[in-house]
N, CA, C and O of each residue as an XYZ file, in Angstrom:
320
protein
N      -8.654      2.454     31.731
C      -9.289      1.377     32.296
C     -10.778      1.588     32.367
O     -11.358      2.499     32.959
N     -11.315      0.590     31.661
C     -12.693      0.348     31.713
C     -13.348      0.257     33.482
O     -12.828     -0.131     34.528
N     -14.635      0.789     33.168
C     -15.139      0.518     34.160
C     -16.799      0.145     34.136
O     -17.629      0.695     33.412
N     -16.963     -0.534     34.754
C     -18.640     -1.267     34.089
C     -19.602      0.043     34.829
O     -19.170      0.347     35.941
N     -20.714      0.773     34.412
C     -21.676      1.659     34.575
C     -22.917      0.749     34.568
O     -22.962     -0.271     33.880
N     -23.958      1.174     35.392
C     -25.243      0.130     35.280
C     -26.327      1.435     34.919
O     -26.512      2.191     35.873
N     -26.732      1.622     34.214
C     -27.784      3.083     33.723
C     -29.407      2.280     33.748
O     -29.645      1.215     33.176
N     -30.194      2.918     34.384
C     -31.814      2.345     34.178
C     -32.323      3.636     33.275
O     -32.227      4.824     33.587
N     -32.992      2.971     31.853
C     -33.742      3.821     31.550
C     -34.710      3.278     30.451
O     -34.634      2.062     30.274
N     -35.520      3.895     29.755
C     -36.921      3.560     29.453
C     -36.605      2.422     28.368
O     -35.521      2.504     27.790
N     -37.426      1.421     28.065
C     -36.960      0.185     27.329
C     -36.695      0.756     25.621
O     -35.828      0.298     24.876
N     -37.603      1.768     25.292
C     -38.052      2.276     24.342
C     -36.537      3.193     23.755
O     -36.117      3.292     22.602
N     -36.136      3.604     24.667
C     -35.185      4.657     24.413
C     -34.033      3.714     24.235
O     -33.134      3.966     23.433
N     -34.048      2.636     24.969
C     -32.424      1.561     24.517
C     -32.501      1.197     23.553
O     -31.602      1.358     22.728
N     -33.573      0.593     23.310
C     -33.543      0.502     21.979
C     -33.392      1.498     20.754
O     -32.485      1.189     19.980
N     -34.022      2.489     20.481
C     -33.298      3.912     19.790
C     -32.363      3.724     19.514
O     -32.037      3.483     18.351
N     -31.136      3.787     21.054
C     -30.441      4.491     21.047
C     -29.131      2.857     20.614
O     -27.996      3.102     20.207
N     -29.581      1.505     20.800
C     -28.712      0.409     20.120
C     -29.243      0.453     18.532
O     -28.527     -0.099     17.697
N     -29.913      0.802     18.297
C     -30.005      0.834     16.506
C     -29.575      2.083     15.925
O     -29.491      2.049     14.697
N     -29.360      2.881     16.330
C     -28.393      4.738     16.097
C     -27.116      3.826     16.424
O     -26.521      3.396     15.435
N     -26.617      3.474     17.696
C     -25.041      3.197     17.550
C     -24.796      1.963     16.595
O     -23.607      1.655     16.511
N     -25.763      1.115     15.784
C     -25.315      0.104     15.067
C     -25.205      1.122     13.348
O     -24.427      1.021     12.400
N     -26.068      1.792     13.542
C     -25.796      2.835     12.446
C     -24.563      3.236     12.435
O     -23.706      2.954     11.597
N     -24.489      3.716     13.111
C     -22.828      4.652     13.154
C     -21.855      3.298     13.169
O     -20.714      3.588     12.809
N     -21.983      2.268     13.410
C     -21.267      1.490     12.951
C     -20.300      1.462     14.578
O     -19.110      1.585     14.291
N     -20.433      1.379     15.612
C     -20.013      1.849     17.269
C     -20.873      0.967     17.862
O     -21.739      0.253     17.356
N     -20.355      1.172     19.570
C     -21.371      0.406     20.070
C     -21.843      1.346     21.040
O     -21.357      2.445     21.309
N     -22.675      0.880     21.449
C     -23.740      2.026     22.618
C     -22.739      2.033     23.701
O     -22.957      3.130     24.216
N     -21.956      1.592     24.244
C     -21.269      2.068     25.099
C     -20.128      3.200     24.757
O     -19.756      4.015     25.602
N     -19.562      3.148     23.276
C     -18.492      3.737     23.153
C     -19.307      4.918     22.765
O     -18.857      6.054     22.909
N     -20.504      4.689     22.272
C     -21.698      6.101     21.713
C     -21.840      7.140     23.399
O     -21.537      8.333     23.435
N     -22.226      6.546     24.334
C     -22.701      6.830     25.624
C     -21.246      7.561     26.045
O     -21.446      8.709     26.441
N     -20.050      7.230     26.053
C     -18.732      7.575     26.310
C     -18.083      8.525     25.775
O     -17.054      8.992     26.265
N     -18.659      8.948     24.620
C     -18.435     10.076     23.667
C     -19.056     10.856     24.583
O     -18.590     11.622     25.426
N     -20.353     10.512     24.261
C     -21.243     11.527     24.666
C     -20.952     12.396     26.128
O     -21.149     13.605     26.249
N     -20.415     11.444     27.249
C     -19.984     12.431     28.367
C     -18.800     13.119     28.372
O     -18.410     14.160     28.900
N     -18.261     12.179     27.563
C     -16.973     13.523     27.377
C     -17.461     14.626     26.608
O     -17.476     15.741     27.130
N     -17.808     14.483     25.589
C     -18.611     16.268     25.218
C     -18.834     16.672     26.216
O     -18.266     17.715     26.539
N     -19.437     16.253     26.824
C     -20.337     16.800     28.047
C     -19.217     17.767     29.060
O     -19.259     18.870     29.603
N     -18.360     16.789     28.958
C     -17.428     17.167     30.249
C     -15.986     18.075     29.454
O     -15.105     18.429     30.237
N     -15.828     18.357     28.207
C     -14.814     19.196     27.883
C     -15.000     20.156     27.723
O     -16.139     20.623     27.729
N     -14.125     20.709     27.552
C     -14.192     22.126     26.779
C     -15.218     22.884     26.209
O     -15.560     22.387     25.136
N     -16.066     24.246     26.607
C     -17.066     24.455     25.601
C     -16.373     24.527     24.218
O     -15.285     24.804     23.711
N     -17.977     24.004     23.805
C     -17.616     23.877     22.151
C     -17.105     25.036     21.199
O     -16.601     24.606     20.162
N     -17.132     26.644     21.354
C     -16.761     27.373     21.162
C     -15.520     27.830     20.972
O     -14.990     28.537     20.115
N     -14.884     26.862     22.696
C     -13.243     26.844     22.659
C     -12.443     26.290     22.249
O     -11.294     26.732     22.247
N     -12.789     25.060     21.730
C     -12.681     23.725     21.130
C     -11.296     24.055     19.600
O     -11.680     24.720     18.639
N      -9.974     23.563     19.619
C      -9.680     23.739     18.735
C      -8.606     22.950     18.001
O      -7.426     23.269     18.148
N      -8.961     21.930     17.213
C      -8.770     20.657     16.288
C      -7.226     20.621     15.961
O      -6.696     21.670     15.596
N      -6.825     20.005     16.021
C      -5.589     19.713     15.315
C      -5.354     20.290     13.794
O      -4.244     20.630     13.384
N      -6.262     20.337     13.210
C      -6.353     20.279     11.828
C      -6.530     22.028     11.813
O      -5.945     22.743     11.000
N      -7.412     22.511     12.831
C      -7.367     24.381     12.795
C      -6.060     24.881     13.273
O      -5.682     25.995     12.912
N      -5.168     23.972     14.246
C      -4.089     24.540     14.513
C      -3.182     24.651     13.511
O      -2.331     25.531     13.377
N      -3.482     23.375     12.556
C      -2.167     23.372     11.720
C      -2.465     24.515     10.636
O      -1.483     24.935     10.024
N      -3.756     25.075     10.328
C      -3.825     25.912      9.673
C      -3.703     27.339     10.107
O      -3.702     28.188      9.215
N      -3.587     27.765     11.497
C      -3.621     28.806     11.622
C      -2.530     29.459     11.468
O      -1.467     28.946     11.816
N      -2.575     30.647     10.946
C      -1.214     31.663     10.314
C      -1.617     31.333      8.805
O      -1.161     32.319      8.226
N      -2.008     30.795      8.148
C      -1.906     30.601      6.489
C      -2.048     31.626      5.729
O      -1.463     31.893      4.679
N      -3.131     32.401      6.491
C      -2.963     33.331      5.594
C      -2.608     34.546      6.203
O      -3.011     34.998      7.274
N      -1.762     35.052      5.355
C      -1.004     36.088      5.935
C      -1.805     37.926      4.910
O      -1.491     38.543      3.892
N      -2.863     38.076      5.976
C      -3.569     39.319      4.856
C      -3.235     40.409      5.760
O      -3.180     40.284      6.983
N      -2.987     41.609      5.038
C      -2.920     42.686      5.500
C      -4.282     43.478      6.407
O      -5.410     42.989      6.457
N      -3.927     44.621      6.999
C      -4.931     44.669      8.578
C      -6.260     45.201      7.353
O      -7.431     45.023      7.689
N      -5.955     45.822      6.005
C      -7.120     46.989      5.537
C      -7.666     46.144      4.517
O      -7.970     46.678      3.450
N      -7.860     44.782      4.684
C      -8.343     43.520      3.994
C     -10.122     43.603      4.614
O     -10.887     42.818      4.054
N     -10.656     44.413      5.590
C     -11.440     44.702      5.391
C     -12.676     44.530      5.070
O     -13.497     43.836      5.670
N     -12.908     45.463      3.659
C     -14.039     45.556      2.868
C     -13.339     44.835      1.830
O     -12.151     44.537      1.704
N     -14.548     44.590      0.986
C     -14.278     44.044     -0.841
C     -13.522     44.886     -1.493
O     -13.057     44.282     -2.460
N     -13.165     45.948     -1.466
C     -12.518     46.677     -2.607
C     -10.846     46.715     -1.766
O      -9.760     46.737     -2.347
N     -11.080     46.712     -0.284
C      -9.096     46.296      0.111
C      -9.098     45.478     -0.200
O      -8.088     45.364     -0.894
N     -10.016     43.974     -0.181
C      -9.408     42.817     -0.274
C      -9.174     43.003     -2.013
O      -8.120     42.616     -2.517
N      -9.907     43.425     -2.576
C      -9.736     43.463     -4.131
C      -8.068     43.769     -4.389
O      -7.188     43.030     -4.829
N      -8.033     45.129     -3.938
C      -6.978     45.958     -4.092
C      -5.316     45.159     -3.533
O      -4.186     45.540     -3.836
N      -5.749     43.858     -2.562
C      -4.500     43.034     -1.963
C      -4.398     42.192     -2.893
O      -3.378     41.588     -3.224
N      -5.835     42.094     -3.517
C      -5.340     40.471     -4.447
C      -4.386     41.290     -5.714
O      -3.316     40.860     -6.146
N      -4.973     42.375     -6.098
C      -4.364     42.730     -7.156
C      -2.877     43.255     -7.255
O      -2.342     43.395     -8.355
N      -2.234     43.538     -6.082
C      -1.002     43.995     -5.878
C      -0.086     42.129     -5.750
O       1.011     41.658     -6.048
N      -1.169     41.718     -5.233
C      -0.364     40.207     -4.851
C       0.100     39.268     -6.264
O       1.007     38.443     -6.375
N      -0.897     39.745     -7.259
C      -0.953     38.452     -7.998
C      -0.339     39.393     -9.490
O      -0.727     39.033    -10.601
N       0.668     40.640     -9.337
C       0.451     41.342    -10.374
C       2.192     40.933    -10.884
O       2.645     41.373    -11.941
């Protein structure tokens, strides 16, 4: 459910924000809503997007691939 919010901002800030919102093909309300959501959600480094979740576990590398030579040996064995 949407609710109304009144903000008092400098006129110049509002004009710049309107221009930015228009250039992003969105409304100023949506822009502010998304910003507030980003502030109140999980910390950025803990967010896992659906794409990342779907890709997790896709690489099945052995534990000894930490160095370049070990990884090269792994690829050689894998593709022989």
